[in-house]
C-alpha positions in Angstrom: 107.3 47.0 71.6 107.1 46.9 75.6 109.5 50.0 76.0 107.7 52.1 72.8 104.3 51.7 75.2 105.7 52.9 78.2 107.9 56.0 76.4 104.2 56.8 74.7 102.4 56.3 78.0 105.4 58.8 79.3 105.1 61.6 76.5 101.3 61.9 77.1 101.5 62.2 81.0 103.6 64.5 80.5 101.8 66.8 77.9 98.7 66.1 80.2 100.7 67.7 83.2 101.9 70.5 80.8 98.4 71.2 80.0 97.3 71.4 83.5 100.3 73.5 84.5 99.4 75.9 81.6 95.5 76.3 82.7 96.5 76.5 86.1 99.1 79.3 86.0 97.9 81.0 83.0 95.4 83.5 85.0 97.7 84.1 87.0 100.1 85.5 84.2 96.8 87.1 82.8 96.5 89.0 86.4 99.9 89.7 86.5 100.0 91.6 83.5 96.2 93.7 83.8 97.9 94.7 86.6 101.4 95.7 85.4 99.0 97.6 82.4 96.8 99.5 84.9 100.2 100.9 86.7 101.6 101.8 83.7 98.1 103.2 83.1 98.6 104.9 86.2 101.5 106.3 86.0 100.8 107.8 82.7 97.4 109.2 84.2 99.5 111.0 87.1 102.5 112.2 84.4 99.6 114.0 82.1 97.3 115.2 84.6 99.7 117.3 86.9 101.8 118.9 84.3 104.3 121.3 85.6 106.9 122.4 83.1 110.2 123.4 84.7 111.2 127.2 83.6 113.7 129.6 84.6 112.8 132.6 85.9 113.1 134.5 82.7 111.2 131.9 80.5 107.0 132.3 79.8 105.4 129.2 79.6 102.0 128.8 78.2 100.6 125.3 78.9 97.0 124.6 76.3 94.1 122.9 78.1 94.3 120.3 75.0 97.6 119.3 76.3 96.4 118.1 79.3 94.3 114.6 79.6 91.9 113.8 82.5 91.2 109.9 83.6 87.8 108.9 82.8 86.2 106.7 85.8 84.2 103.9 85.6 81.6 102.5 88.2 81.0 99.4 90.1 79.9 97.3 87.3 81.2 99.3 84.5 84.7 99.6 84.3 85.9 102.0 81.9 89.3 103.6 80.6 90.8 105.8 78.6 91.4 110.0 78.6 89.4 113.1 78.0 90.7 116.6 76.4 89.1 119.8 76.3 89.8 121.7 73.1 89.4 125.1 72.3 88.6 126.0 69.3 87.0 129.8 67.8 83.3 130.5 68.7 83.2 127.2 70.8 85.3 124.2 72.4 84.8 120.3 72.3 85.6 117.5 74.4 87.9 114.4 73.0 87.5 111.1 74.4 91.3 108.8 73.5 91.5 105.7 74.3 88.4 105.0 75.3 87.0 101.6 76.2 83.8 100.9 77.8 80.7 98.6 77.4 77.3 100.2 77.3 73.7 100.1 76.7 71.5 101.5 73.7 70.6 105.0 75.2 73.6 106.0 76.8 74.4 110.2 76.7 77.2 112.7 76.9 76.7 115.1 79.9 78.2 118.4 80.8 77.0 118.1 84.7 77.5 119.9 87.5 77.5 116.6 89.7 77.3 113.4 89.5 73.9 112.5 89.8 72.6 114.2 86.5 70.6 116.7 88.2 72.0 119.8 86.7 73.3 119.2 83.0 73.6 119.5 79.2 73.3 116.7 77.0 76.2 116.4 74.2 73.7 114.2 72.5 73.8 110.3 72.3 76.9 108.4 72.9 78.7 107.9 69.3 81.2 105.2 70.1 82.4 103.2 73.3 85.8 102.9 71.9 89.1 105.0 71.1 88.6 108.3 70.0 85.4 110.5 70.4 84.7 114.1 69.7 81.6 116.3 71.0 81.5 119.5 70.4 80.0 121.4 73.0 77.5 124.7 71.7 78.4 128.0 71.7 75.7 129.0 74.6 77.3 126.5 77.0 80.5 127.9 78.9 81.7 124.3 79.8 83.8 125.7 83.3 80.6 125.4 85.0 80.2 122.3 84.3 83.3 120.4 86.8 81.7 116.6 85.7 81.2 115.0 82.0 78.9 112.3 82.4 78.4 108.9 80.5 74.7 108.9 81.4 71.7 106.2 80.5 68.3 107.5 80.1 67.0 103.6 79.8 68.8 102.7 83.5 69.1 105.9 84.8 72.7 105.5 85.8 76.0 106.7 85.7 78.5 104.7 83.8 81.2 106.5 83.7 82.6 110.1 84.4 85.2 112.5 84.2 86.0 115.4 86.5 87.5 118.2 85.2 89.4 120.3 88.0 88.1 123.9 88.1 91.4 125.2 87.3 93.3 122.7 85.3 95.9 124.5 84.2 
């Protein structure tokens, strides 16, 4: 009987030690995984943004603007991730967020803007979604090349939540 009591106590102590070890090391493991995922995303981003096709002198290469992904950049206190594509279309164009992910309030809007302070912008309307793939149509009377930034702006807080910077000549 005494031997069984010792074995039970040893098993209980081992379970407690294993539980403490799990709760001690799990946050480190999650941080490691998140850092690895961020590095993969950064590699994917740099690969997609700097798209330089290999060409022989006789070849002509056409890179479509929709083939290039631009990263979504969050702000302090408002992390964001994902990519944006410019999609040309007959009679106009649109923007498409892919793998978008951020948290926001109820009065968020998407702006084409000439700066990060939304002092000179054109609204594309309220935010349709904060995750996934989302497309916004750019009205025909707006020239998107005049706006180097696409902002997610909170009217309620008068605050930038995230943005995408589009270089003047992305191709």
